[in-house]
N, C-alpha and C positions, 0 to 999 in steps of 0.2 A: 851375144847378149849385151844389152845396153847397160853400162856401168858408169855411174857418175859419183865421184868422191864428194861426199857432202861437206858443208861448212861446219858440221858437227858430227860427233860420234856419240852414240848413247846405247842404252839397252833397248833401244827402240829401232824399228825397222824404217829406214828412210829411203824414199825414192822420189827423185824429181823428174823422172821419165817413166814410161811404161816398160816394166821389166818383161823380158821374154819368158822367164820362168813363171811357174804358177804363183798365185797370190798366197798370202799368209793363210787366209781362211781356207783356201782350197787345199793347202798342205795339211792343215789340221784335220779336214774331212778325210783326206787320204791316209793320214798316219794313225788316226784314232782307232780304227778297227783292228789294227795289228796287235795281237796279244803276246807275241814272243818279245820279251823285253830286250833281247840282244838285237833282233831285227829292227825293233822300234828305235833303239839307240842309234843304229846305223842310219836309219831313215832321217832322224833328226840331224845327225852330224852332216849327212850329205846335203840336206836342204840348207842348213846354216852356212856351210862352206860355199855354196853357190851364191849366197848373198854378198860375200866378200866382207861386208860391214853391216851392222844393224841399219835399218831404214824405216821410213814412214811411207805409208801408201796414201797419197792424196792428203786428206785431213784426218786420217785415222792413224793413231799411234798404237803400236803393239809393244807393250812392256813384256819382257820375258826374263826368266832366270833359269839357269841349269845348274843343278848341284844338289847336295844333301839338304834334306829338310822335309817336313811334313806339312807345315802351313806357311805359305809365302804370300806376302801382301806388298802392295806398292803405295804406302801412304805418302801424301804430298799435298800440294796446293789444289790439285784437282778434286780432292775429297776432304778438304779441311784437315789434313793430317790425321785422319781417322782410319786406322788400319783395316777394320772390317769393311769399310767402303772401298778399299783398294784391293780386295781379295783377288787372288790369282787362281786360275783353273789349272789343275794338274792334268797333263796328258796321261791317260791311264797307262800303267805298266812302264812308267818312265820317270826320269828326274827333271822333266821339263815343265815349267810353270809359265803361264802367260795370262794377259788380259789386254783388252783393247779399249781405247778412249778416243773421243773426237775433240779436236782443238782447231781454233782459227789458224790460218796459215802464217799469221804474224805473231803468234803467241810464244811465250816462254814460261815454263813452269819449273819449280824445284820439287824434288821428291827424294825419298830413300826407299830401300827395300827392307822388309822386316821378315826375317827367316826364323821361325820358331821362337818368336818374342825377342830376337836379337836384331837391333837396328844396324844396318850397314849401308855404305855407299854402294851404288850399282857397280859391280866389278867389271862390267862391259862398257861403262861410260866414263871416259877420262875427264869429261868436262865437269867442273865443280864450281859452286858459287858459295862464297863466304857469307855466313849469317850470324845473328846474335847468339845462336846456340851451336856454332860450329859449321862445318861444310855440309852442303847438300849436293846431290847429283842435279845436274842442270840440263834441261831439255830445251833446245831451240827448234822451233818449227822453221820450214824452209825460207819463209819471207821475213823472219825476225832479223832485225838489224841491231847489233849491240852498240853500246856506247862505252868507250874505253878512255881512261885518262891515266897517264903515267907521269912521273917526275921528269921535267924537262930542264936539264942543266943550263940550257941556253937562254932561259928567261929569268927575270928577277923573281925572287920569292919573298913572301911575307915572313916576318919573324913571329915566333910563338913564345909568349910569356905565360907563366902560371901564377894566378892569384889564389890565395886560400882565404875564403870568407867564413869567418866564425859567425854563425847566424843565431841571433837571439830568438828569431821567429821559429826556426826549425830545430833549434837546440842541437845543432851538429855543424861540422865544418864541411864546406863544399869547395872542391877545386873548380876554378874557372880558367880555362885555357884561352888566352887572348891572342887572336890573330891580328897583327898590325901590318897593313898592306905595304908593299914595296914602294919606294920612291915617293913617300908621303911625309917626309921629315918636316917640311915647311907648310904642310896643309893643316888648316884648322877647321873645325866644324864638320868632321867626318861623320857620315852616317854609321849607325851600329845595327847589328843583328844579334839577337839573343837566340842561341841554338841549344835546344834541349837534347839530352843524350849526347852531350858534347864530344866525348872521346870517340864514341861510335860513329858520329858524323865525320870525324877526321879520319878514322881508320877504315871503317866499312863503307862510309859514304864519300870518301876522298874529297871532302868539301874544300879543304885548304888548297889542294892541287887545282881544283876547279876555279877557286877564287884567283889564284895566281894566273891561270890561263886567261880567264875573262878580263881581268884587269890589264894584263899585258897586251891583249888584242883590242883593248879599248871598247869592249862590249858592255862593261859596267864601270861605274865610278869606283874609286878606292873606298873600301868599307872595312870597318873594324868588326871582327867577329868575336862574340863572347860565347865560347863553347862551355856551357855549364853542365857538368857531369852529375848524375844522380848518386854516384858513389862517393862516400867520404874517403875511401882508399881506392885509387884507380884500378889496382890489380886484384881487388878483392870484391867479387860480385855479391858476397853476403852483406856488404854495406850499401847495396843498391836499394833506394827507397822510391823508385820512379812510380810504382803502382799507387802509392799513397800520395806522393807529392804532386803527381801529374793528374790526379783525379779531381779536377775542379777545386783545387785546394787554395783557399785564399791566403793561408799562411805562406805558401810557396810564392805566391805573387807578391806578398809583402817583402819576402826575402829578395826577390829580383828588383822590385821597385825601390825599396828603401835601403838595401844593403849593397847589392851587386852594382847597379847602375851608378850610385854615388861614388863608389870606390873606383870605378872605371873612369868616370868624369874627372875625378881628382888627379888621376895619373896620366890620362891620354887626352889629346885635343879633339874630343868628339863633340858633336852637336848635342845640345840639351833639348832640342825641339822634339816633341812627340812625333812629329811628322817625319823625322829622320831615324825612326826606330822601328825595327821589324822583329817579330818573334816567330821562330820556326821550329817545327817538330814533325816527327813521324809517329803514327800509331797513337799511343798515349800522349806523346809529345805534341801531336797535332791536336789532340783534345784540349790540353792545357793552353796551347797557343791561341786557339779559337776562343776558348773561354776568356782568356785575358783581354782580347780586343772587344768582346761583348760586355764584360763586367768592369774593365779598368781602362776606359778610353782616355782617361787622363794620364795613363802610363804608356799605352801602346795602341795604335789604331790600324796596324798592318800585321798580317799573320800569314805564314805559309803552313799548310796542313797537308801532309802526305799520308794517305791512307788513314785518316783520322779515326780513332776508336771512339766514336760518339755514343756507342751503346754502353760504354763504361761509365762509372760514377753516376749510376742511376739515370743515365741519359740526360745529364745536366745541361749539356750544350743544346741538345735537341729541344728540351723544354724551354731553355732561355731564348732560343731562336723564335719560338712561338710567342713568348710572353712580352718581349721588348717591342716598343712601338716604332723605333727608328734604329737603323744600323748603318750609320755613315762611316763604314770601315772598308778597308781594302784587303781582299783575301786572294791567295793562290791556293787552290785545292785540287788534289789529284787522288785517284783511286784506281786500283786494278779492277778488272772485271771477272777475275777467276777467284771466287770465294774470298773477296776482299771487303772493303767497307763502302762499296758503291751505293747501296740502298740508303744508308744513313747519311752518307756524304751528300747525295743529291737532295735528300730531304732538307738538310740544313741549308744547302745552296739555294734551293727554291724559296724557302722561307725568308732568307736574308736578302735575296734579290728584290723581293716585294717590298722590303723595308729600306731600300736605298743603298744597299751594299754594292761595291764594285768587286766583281769576282771573275777570276780566270779559272776555269775548271777543265781538267784533262782526265781522260780515261785511257787505259792501256790494257791489252789482253795479257795481263800478268797477274801476279799475286802479291802477297803482303811480305815484301822482302827488300833488302838493301840494294840489290841490283836494279830493281824497278825504281826505287827512290833516287838512287845515284843518277840514273839516266834522265830523270826529270829536273834535277837540281839546277843545271845551267839555265833552263827555261824559267825556273822560279826566281833565280837571282837576277836575270835580265828583266823580268817583270817588275821587280822592286827597285833595281839600281841601274837601269839602262842609262847610258850617257845621253 
């Protein structure tokens, strides 16, 4: 029997060659008529033991679960995290549940299992991806190639300072984590980037590690990062106001333009030119970043928008992209193609290109998640800050 150990293990059946044993569908056809639960359990155990590990057949993914439960579902990015759309079929007279989906060979998706209303990680899949709401089970198709970044003690690292900005515009205090690049003590006029969801871009997006690596390898210029967090208390998510502040909120832009940037310019040797300033964000952060370059070109003319949530805030960015006459701005925009923001992102892209914008646009067979955004971050930073 041909057996190849996959580059990943999941609840899914993976095969990068033609297996000598019967296919998953053929097994279901053979096992389904058996009414004796003991015999059926033995058939299932025998078949799964022959697989050695879970596998994928071609571009078909077989999710399965074996255990107690009456209703089992596989909600995830394939079905917009909607449990009924991920419903699994129960093999009669058994504790075996399954469903099949089709994916591109280069795809990656995140998912969970839902057993009788209880959400769990897939017990057969050790691969996990960290997200804003905790870990998810992580599926890699055979041709997916991951991007990894870890702390490298052999290279110089930027320092992190924290400024607390008491805002009269927002009537609350915001922490701003300032990344100051290594070996830049005598440099003046450093470019800056304003990063929304600041702490998440550092922890889940690994952006400071990426900056260290790109600066050390001379792929980008030294840059000062302003990681602005939407929480007034970093470890208390109840203080998170991103949904209101990032919703095409002009008071939030006043906070950035009139309070955050002047405080940073007073303390650090950064450039005061609008051409040396970039605003970056994912999802709602991508919305407010794009809104900023369209509505406040005296403040910022460059923006990075990863999976931008342009349907939010009453589609304000989409409407603005139609209404404005010129858009002499520079944008990096990306979206996944698996239930992500592809439709609205391409709408805004096409409108702005016609009005003079310079745009780099990327699509990947992934969803709306930090692993996807982290993989695109080096490309985005090189686009804006290449030497």
